[in-house]
C-alpha positions as CSV (number, residue, x, y, z in Angstrom):
1,X,0.0,0.0,0.0
2,X,1.2,3.4,-0.9
3,X,1.3,6.1,1.7
4,X,-0.2,9.4,0.9
5,X,2.2,12.0,-0.5
6,X,2.2,15.3,1.4
7,X,2.2,17.9,-1.4
8,X,2.0,20.8,1.0
9,X,5.3,19.6,2.6
10,X,6.9,19.2,-0.8
11,X,5.9,22.8,-1.6
12,X,7.5,24.0,1.6
13,X,10.6,22.0,1.0
14,X,10.9,23.5,-2.5
15,X,10.6,27.1,-1.0
16,X,13.2,26.3,1.6
17,X,15.6,25.0,-1.1
18,X,15.2,28.3,-3.0
19,X,15.7,30.4,0.2
20,X,18.9,28.4,0.9
21,X,20.2,28.9,-2.6
22,X,19.5,32.7,-2.5
23,X,21.3,32.9,0.8
24,X,24.3,30.9,-0.6
25,X,24.5,33.0,-3.7
26,X,24.5,36.2,-1.5
27,X,27.3,34.6,0.6
28,X,29.3,33.8,-2.6
29,X,28.8,37.4,-3.8
30,X,30.0,38.8,-0.5
31,X,33.2,36.6,-0.6
32,X,33.8,37.8,-4.2
33,X,33.2,41.4,-3.2
34,X,35.8,41.1,-0.4
35,X,38.2,39.5,-2.8
36,X,37.8,42.5,-5.2
37,X,38.3,44.9,-2.4
38,X,41.4,43.1,-1.3
39,X,42.9,43.2,-4.8
40,X,42.1,46.9,-5.1
41,X,43.7,47.7,-1.8
42,X,46.8,45.5,-2.4
43,X,47.4,47.2,-5.7
44,X,47.0,50.6,-4.2
45,X,44.0,51.2,-6.5
46,X,45.9,50.4,-9.7
47,X,43.7,47.4,-10.4
48,X,39.9,47.2,-10.6
49,X,38.4,43.9,-9.9
50,X,35.0,43.2,-11.3
51,X,32.5,40.3,-10.8
52,X,30.2,39.6,-13.7
53,X,28.7,36.8,-15.7
54,X,29.5,35.5,-19.2
55,X,27.1,36.6,-21.9
56,X,24.0,34.5,-22.1
57,X,24.4,33.0,-18.6
58,X,22.3,33.8,-15.6
59,X,24.3,35.1,-12.6
60,X,23.1,32.1,-10.6
61,X,24.9,29.7,-13.1
62,X,28.3,31.2,-13.6
63,X,30.3,34.2,-12.3
64,X,33.5,35.6,-13.7
65,X,36.1,37.6,-11.8
66,X,38.1,40.0,-14.1
67,X,40.7,42.7,-13.7
68,X,41.4,45.9,-15.5
69,X,43.4,48.9,-14.8
70,X,41.6,52.1,-13.7
71,X,40.3,53.7,-16.9
72,X,41.3,51.0,-19.4
73,X,38.6,49.1,-21.2
74,X,40.7,46.0,-21.6
75,X,39.6,43.3,-19.1
76,X,41.4,40.1,-18.2
77,X,39.3,37.3,-16.8
78,X,41.2,35.8,-13.9
79,X,38.8,33.1,-12.9
80,X,35.3,31.7,-13.3
81,X,33.0,30.2,-10.7
82,X,30.3,27.7,-11.8
83,X,27.5,27.5,-9.3
84,X,25.2,24.6,-8.7
85,X,21.6,25.9,-9.0
86,X,22.8,29.3,-7.6
87,X,24.9,28.0,-4.6
88,X,27.1,25.3,-3.3
89,X,28.7,23.1,-4.4
90,X,30.5,25.3,-6.9
91,X,33.7,25.0,-8.9
92,X,36.4,27.7,-9.1
93,X,38.3,27.5,-12.4
94,X,41.4,29.4,-13.6
95,X,43.5,28.2,-16.6
96,X,43.7,24.4,-16.3
97,X,43.2,24.6,-12.5
98,X,39.9,23.9,-10.9
99,X,38.6,23.2,-7.4
100,X,35.2,22.1,-6.2
101,X,34.0,23.8,-3.0
102,X,31.1,23.0,-0.6
103,X,31.0,26.1,1.6
104,X,32.3,29.6,2.3
105,X,35.5,28.5,4.0
106,X,36.4,26.2,1.1
107,X,35.5,29.0,-1.4
108,X,37.8,31.4,0.4
109,X,40.6,28.9,0.5
110,X,40.2,28.0,-3.2
111,X,40.2,31.7,-4.2
112,X,43.4,32.3,-2.2
113,X,45.1,29.3,-3.9
114,X,43.9,30.5,-7.3
115,X,45.3,34.0,-6.6
116,X,48.7,32.3,-6.2
117,X,48.5,30.2,-9.3
118,X,50.6,31.0,-12.4
119,X,47.5,31.6,-14.5
120,X,46.2,34.3,-12.3
121,X,49.5,35.8,-11.3
122,X,50.6,36.2,-14.9
123,X,47.4,38.0,-15.8
124,X,47.8,40.3,-12.8
125,X,51.4,41.0,-13.9
126,X,50.4,41.7,-17.5
127,X,47.7,44.1,-16.4
128,X,50.2,45.9,-14.1
129,X,52.8,46.1,-16.9
130,X,50.1,47.6,-19.2
131,X,49.7,50.3,-16.6
132,X,53.4,51.1,-16.7
133,X,53.5,51.0,-20.5
134,X,50.6,53.5,-20.7
135,X,52.2,55.7,-18.0
136,X,55.5,55.8,-19.9
137,X,53.9,56.5,-23.3
């Protein structure tokens, strides 16, 4: 015999899932905002860090973190974050490197590791050197 399915409970479970995903996405956005503030501070304002999304993607699917120098329009993507239905688990990718994370602490650790990877450091260096070329020109 089949037990009766509680559709009202299923409805509430679905709403709770959405609330949790919204909270997780906000948490991820806050971490990325802190990262960008840290890059701006560490570079003495020479680098502008931006969080966006690839064209055609919803911000709950994929986020990109990019750098540019102050007024320059040229942007260098330093990494990408693929979200799972707007939240965790998510995957941080840069170059050939990627790390799956399950929570805020793992996200912060993965971003710190990515910031020290050759792929990201070389993009930061190239962006900084572009600043110096433009200043000398």
